[in-house]
N, C-alpha and C positions, 0 to 999 in steps of 0.2 A: 662534083667536088667543089667546095667553096674556095674562092681565090684567097691566096695568102697575102695578109696585110702586115707589114713589118711594124715594130714598135709597140709600146704599151697602150692599153685602151685608155681613152680620155676620161678623166675624173668627172663624176656627175655634177660637182659644184660648178663647172664651167657652163652648164646649161642655164644658170641663173645670172650670167653676165653676157654682155655683148661687146663686140669689137668697136673701137673708136679709131680716130685718125692717128693718135699717138700709138705707135706699135708696142710701146713698153707698158701700156695701161689698158684696163678694161673698165666698163661701166656696169654698176649693179642695176639689174632690172627692177628691183623693189624700191630702192631709194635714190637711184641714179647717181650714186657716189662713184667717183673714179678712184680706183686703187691700182697698186702695182700689179703687173701681170705675172705674179708668182703664186703658185698654189697655196703656200703658207699664208701670204697676205690675204688671199681670197677667203680662206677658211676663217681667219681671225675676223675679217669684216662680216662674214655671214653670221657668225655667232652674235656679234654686236647688232647687226641688222635685224636678226630674228627676234632678239630680246626687245629691241625698240619697237618692232612691229607688234609684238605680243602686248606691250604696255599700251600702245596706241589703240589696239583692238579692244583691250579691256576697258579703256577710258570711253571708247565709242559705245560699248555695250552698256556701261553705267548710265550714259546719257540717254540711250534709247529705251532702257527698261526702268520703270518707276520703282519696282521692288526688287532688291537683289535676290538672286537665286543661288543656292549652294548645290554643288554636285553631290550626288548620293554617296554616302560613306559606306565603307566595307562592313562597318559594325552592324549594319542592318541585316546582313546575311551570316554574320559570324557570332557565335556565343563565346564571350570572353569570361574567364574566371580570374578575377584579381586575387591578390593575397588576402585581402579582408573577406572577400566572398568565400574563398576556400576555407578560411577559419570558421566561418559561420556554418558552412556545409559540413565540415568535419564534426563540429559539435552536435549538429542536429542528427547526423548519421549515427553518432555515438549514442545519443539519447534513444534513438529507435532500437539500437542493438540492446541497450540495457533494459529498456521498457519491455522488450519482448523476451528477455532472458535468453538471448541467443549467444552461443559459444563464440569466443573471439576468433577462432580459426575459420569461421564461416566467412569472415571478411576477406580471407585469402583465397577463397574459392574462385577459380578463373571465370566461371559463368556469372557469378555475382559481380566481380570487378568489371567484366565486360558490360553488364547491364547498367551499372552506375556510370561508366564512361559514356555509354550511348545516350543517356539522359541529358548530358551536357555537351553533346557533340564532340566528345573526345577531348575536351579541354579540362576535365576534372578527374583526378585520380584519387579514389577514396582511400582513407587510412587503412592500414593493415592491422593484424592482431597485436603487434607490439605497441602501436600507438594507442589502440583501444584499451589495452591493459595497462598503459602507462600514463602519459600526461593528460590524455583525454578523459580517462576515468577520474583523475584528480580534479580536472576542471569541472566536469559535470557533478561530481560529488560535492565540491565546494558550492556549486550553484544550488544543489538540493539543501545543503546545510543552511544557506542563506534564506531560502524559501521557508524552511522549517523554523528558523528563528523568528521570521515574521509572524508565524502562526502561534508561537509559544511565548513570545516576549511579553512580560507583564502579567502572565496568567499563573494561577495556582494549579499545580498539576500533581498527579499521583505517579510514583515510580512503580512499575510492575516488572518483577524479575522472576526468572526461573532458570534451571540448569538443563543442559542438553549435551548430547555427544554427537559430533559430526561424523562424516563418512570415514574419516581417519581415526575415529574413536578418541578424539581429543575432547577433554571436558571444556565446555563453553558455558558462560553465563550471559544470557541475553537480557536486554533492557528495553522497555517501552515507557513512554510518557503518555498519560491519559489526562485529557482536558475536561472530562465530564460527559462528552458525547462522542469523542473520537480519540483514537490512540495512534501514536507515531513510534515506529521502531527507530531507536537512536543509537544502537550499537551492540556489539558482542565482544566479550573478552575471553581469551584463552587463559585458563587458570594455571596452565603449565604444571610444574612439579609441586605446586602448593596443594596441601591436603584440603579437601572440601569440608572443613570443619565449620561449625556455626560461627566461630569467632572470625575465621578467614573470610567467609561469605559476607558477614556483617561489615567487615572493614572494606571489602570491595563495593558493597552497597553504599556505604558512606562516601567513598571516593567518587562513585558514580553520581551521587546526589550533588556533590560540590561541582563536578564537571558540568553537569546539565545546567545548574544555576548560573555558572560562569559563561558557558558558551551560548545558551539559549535565552538568558535573561528572564527565566521563569523562577517561581518559588515552589519547591517540592514540599508539599505539606503532608504526604502520606506514602505508605509502602504496602504493596499487596504481593503475596506469593502463594504458592500452593500449600497444602496442609501436611506435608511430610514433616516428621519430628524435627529434623535439622532446621527446616525453614521456620518452624514455630519458635525455636530457640533464637534464630536470627532476628525475628520480630521483637522478641523481648530485649535483646541487646540494643537494638535501635531505639527502643522506647527509653532505655536508660541513657543512651548517648544524646538523645534529642528529646528533652521533656516537652510534652504536649504533642508529640508526633503521632499521627494516626497510623496504626499498623493493623492489617486485617488479613483474613484467610480467603480462600476461593470458594464461593457458594456453589459454583458449577461442579467442582470436584466432589464436594460432599453429596450433592444430588446424584451424581454418577455412581458414587459408592452405594447410596440408598437404592438406586435402580438395580444394581447387581445383587443387593441383599434381598430384595423382594422377589427375585427370580429363583424359584426352587431348583436347587442343584440337580436332583434326580431327573426332573422334567427337562431342564436345559441340556443335561447330558444326553438324553434320548433324542432330543431335537437336533443337537449337534451331530450325532452319529448319522442321522438321515441326511442332513445337509452336506456333510463331508462326503458321504457316499455318492450323492447325485452331483456333487461339484468336482470331485477328484477322479472318478472312474469314467473311462472313455465312453463306453456304450450307454450307461444310465444318463450321463450328461448330454449325450447326443439325442437320446429319446426325449429328454426333458426339453431340450432346445427346439424340437420339432413341434411342441405344443404352442399354439398361437398366443395364449395369454400367460405363459410361464415367465418367471423372472429368475435371474441367477441367484442361487442360494448364498446367503451371507452367513459369516461365522462371527461369534463374539470375540472381541479383542480387549484385553485389560486396559490398554492405553488409548483406545479409540472410543470416545464418548458416543453413546447412542447405538453402539454395535449390538448390544443385547436385544434392543428393541427391533433393529433391522433383521436380526437372525430369526426372531419369533414371527415377525410380520411376513417375511418371505416364506417361512415354513407354512403358515396358514394359507397364504395365497397359492402356493404350489401343491397343497395337500391333495386336491382332487386329481391332479396330474400324477402324483406319487401313487395314488391308489390305482389309477388306470394303467400305469406302467407296470406296477406289481402284478396286475391281472393279465395284461397282454404278454408279459415276458416272465411268467411265473418261474420257469426253470433257470433263467439267467440271473435273477435277482437273488442277492444274499438272503438266507433264511432269517437271520437276526433283523435285518432291515425290513423284511417283509412283515415280521411279527409286529414291529413298532408301527409301521404304516397301517396295518390292519386293526390296530388297537384304537378304537374310536375314543377311548378315555383320554389318551394322549392328545388327540386333536381338540377335544372339549376343553381340557386344561390349558392348552396353548391358546385357544380363542379367548378364554377368560383372562389369561395372563397378558395377552396383547392389549386388551382394554386398559389394564392397569399401567402397562408400560407406555402406552400412548400418552396418558396423562402426565407421567413423569418426564417423558421425552419432550413434551410441549413446554414444561417448566424449565427443563435444561436448555432448550433452545432460547428461551427468553433470557435466562441468566447469563449465557455466554455472549450476548450482544454487547457491543461497546456502549450502546445507549442505555443499558440497564443500570440504574443507580442503586445505592444501598437501600433506599426506602422501597423501591420496586422489588428488590430481592426479598425483603421481609414479607411483602405482600404475596409473592410467589410461594414462599414457604407456607404462609397461612392458608392459601388456597389448596395446597397439597394436603395439609392436615385436615381440611374440611371436606375433601373429596370422598364421597361415599364408596367409590370403587376401591379405595385404598384403606378402608377402615381396618381391615385385618393387619395391615402393615404400619399402622399409625405409630406404635412405639419405636420402630426402626427409623421412621422419618423424623420423629420428635428428637430422637437421640442425635441424629446428624444435624438437625436444625440447631440444637443447643451447642453443639461443637463449633458451629460457624458463628452463632449469634454473639455480638459484643454490644456494650452499651451505646457505642456510636451508631450502630445500626438502628437501635430503638429510638435514639434522638432524631436520626434522619427520618424515620417513619412517623414519629410524633409531630415533627415540625415540617412535614411535607404539605404543600398547599392543597393537595388532593386527598391524601390518605388521612392526615390529621390524627394518626394513632387510633383509629376507630376500632381496631381488633386487639389492642393491647390489654393485657390483664392489669389488675391493680398493682401486682408486684413489679411488672415491667414499667408501669408508670412511675413507680418509686425509683427505679433504676435510672430513668431519664432525669428526674429531679436531682438525684445524687450526683450523677455525672456532670451535669451543668453547674451544680453548686461547687463541685470540686474544681472546675475550671475557673469559675468566678462567681461568688455569691450574688453579684448584681445581675447574673443571667437568668435567675429564676423568675424575676418580675416580667421580662419580655415573654417568657414561656407562658405565663398565666394570661397575659394580654392576648397572645396569639390564640390560646385555647378558648378564650371567651369571645374572640372577635371584637375586642374592645373598640369603642368609638375613637380612641386615640390613634388607632391604626387606619390607614386608607381603606375606606369601605369598598372602593371600586376593585381593589386587588383580590377581594374574596368572592367575586361573582364567578359563576361557572366558566364563562368565556376566558377570563384571565387565568384561572388556575389550570384549565385544560390545554391552553395554547402556549403558555409561557413555561419554559423549563424551570424546575425548582430553584436551581442556582441563580438564574437570571431573575426569578421572582423576588428573591431576597435582596438582590442587588438593586432592583427597582424600588423595593420597600425602603431600603437604606437612603436612596436619593430623595424619595418622597418625604421621609421623616426629617431630613435635613432642612426642608423648606417649611415644615409645619411648626406650630406652636408647641407641640409635644415631642420635640426632638430628643429631649433627655429621657423619654420613656423607654426608648430602645437604643442602647449604646451601639455605636458604630462597630465596636469590637465583636458584639454579639452577631450582627448581620454578616460580618466578614466570616465568622466561624461557621454560621449556617450555610453561607455560600460554599465554603470548603466541604462541609459535611454532605451537602446535597449533590456535590460533584464527584463523590467517591464511587467508583465502579464496584460491583459486587463480585467480580470474578477476575481471574488472571488469564482468561481465554485469549486476550489480545496478544500476549507473548507466545502462546501456543500457536496462534496463526502465523506469527512472525517466524517461529521455528520451522513451520511448514514451508514458508517462503525461502528461508535460509537453506533448508534441505533440498528444495528444487534448484537453487543456485549452485550450492556445493554438493553436486550429485556424484555418482560413481564415475560418470564420464568426465567430469571436471574436478576430479579428486586432488589435483595438484594446486588448486587455489589455496592460499593461506586464509586464516580466520579473518584477518583484517580486510583483505581484498574481498572475500565473500560477503562480509558485513556491509562494505561499501556498495557492492552490487545489489544486495538485498534491499538496502535503503533506497537506492536509485530506482530499483524495480517497483517498490511499494509506492513511491511518490510520483514517478513519471507516468505510471499507468493510470493515475487518477484523472478523471475528467472534470475535476473541479476548476472553476474559472480562475482561481487565484494562481494557477500554474501558467496561464497563457496570457 
């Protein structure tokens, strides 16, 4: 057992001091300073003594080392997220959510939040659904509006409009701006309790034109809509409100109507019966799926372009399998379906119809492209009329062509650097002259110079390389700049070239707004049915622009 030693244990500070002759003082072993022999005095001295020693040591180190060294900082092993960095991360995270059309509540998923936190070492907390649906959406939407303005400012554009009903069955009017080779979705308006009369829609269109010109700094020179009777009336009202304003119908819509008209209803009815049977009945659908080269049967839809062609095409491709299944499962197959499948006449007619529909579908695909201008639209119609496969349906195609065709289309075709009106009739040539003379009698002279390739015009612009590589609108802009520098500047008025630039930039269809409605439908879906029209329009605009891989976004 250890011996008992009375009293408190000696403080460690005394080890740094030594006894001297004076019983009331001690000497510091570090600096040899004598201090009072009291623990309080000792501790005060040690604090001063240690500081002085540290300063002396630092001074000695600076003398010994030529280049100062810094101790490693903790930042090297720690990921810090400052307020400015969090703001940038929040906005980029929001862009990813909007560009992927991801629901807001996905941001509140625990696994998603854990993943985001792990990427920054736990120092970053991603925004939740309320932030994504609130100020972050406003911030990114404003950013998109700014980028959009950069693309549209100073340009002549065409307003493309159409009506749509969302998942809540609310009437919505959507708008796109078309620059000649690209379209941009710019918004959607809930018409509310207003009746969708021609006068009401025309007023909304006029307000939208003013808004776009103010916010984007562009000039709206035309209006395109579908060919419903009400929209035809809207175009007439806009022409009265805005003299010289270009208003046109949709070529793709008319071609789709022609495609439906050249499809014999009795034949289509029989094909649809077979397609429905092998699509909607469990066993026939399973037997068809077992065939290696089979495809899913498609059905025609009045509102889905090209659906008639897809229906006939899939029937022809699946026909050998239909015959085999009808033979292998004779007792299980419906008698009426079996009779249609075994009727080789139906198959021959379907094969012939497929060839016709392929030609029309190819034309429709060209017309619904954003890059398809009015002049190219005229050429597409001309090719359809000249197609030998469609000779029996030429009157129906001609009827739809005439419904779409306006003098401005003929002017665009006549003054296109490539087409140059080569397929126009004498009557159509006269319409071109009349339209231009109605605009300005001085415009007839430049037309004749262009038609004759007059030496007063820059010869280099008429070679094949120039006409095939330069877009028609840009071609007329270049001609305008060249003429300003030439001695024959008065031969082609600047107002004429500006008009031609506008005419050559007019699209031939309203397909761009239909695509925007598809995007809007994907955003404002049944799952996200509580979104309002304005918020859904913001999300659709962000989605359309942010998913772009064009350089001007980054």
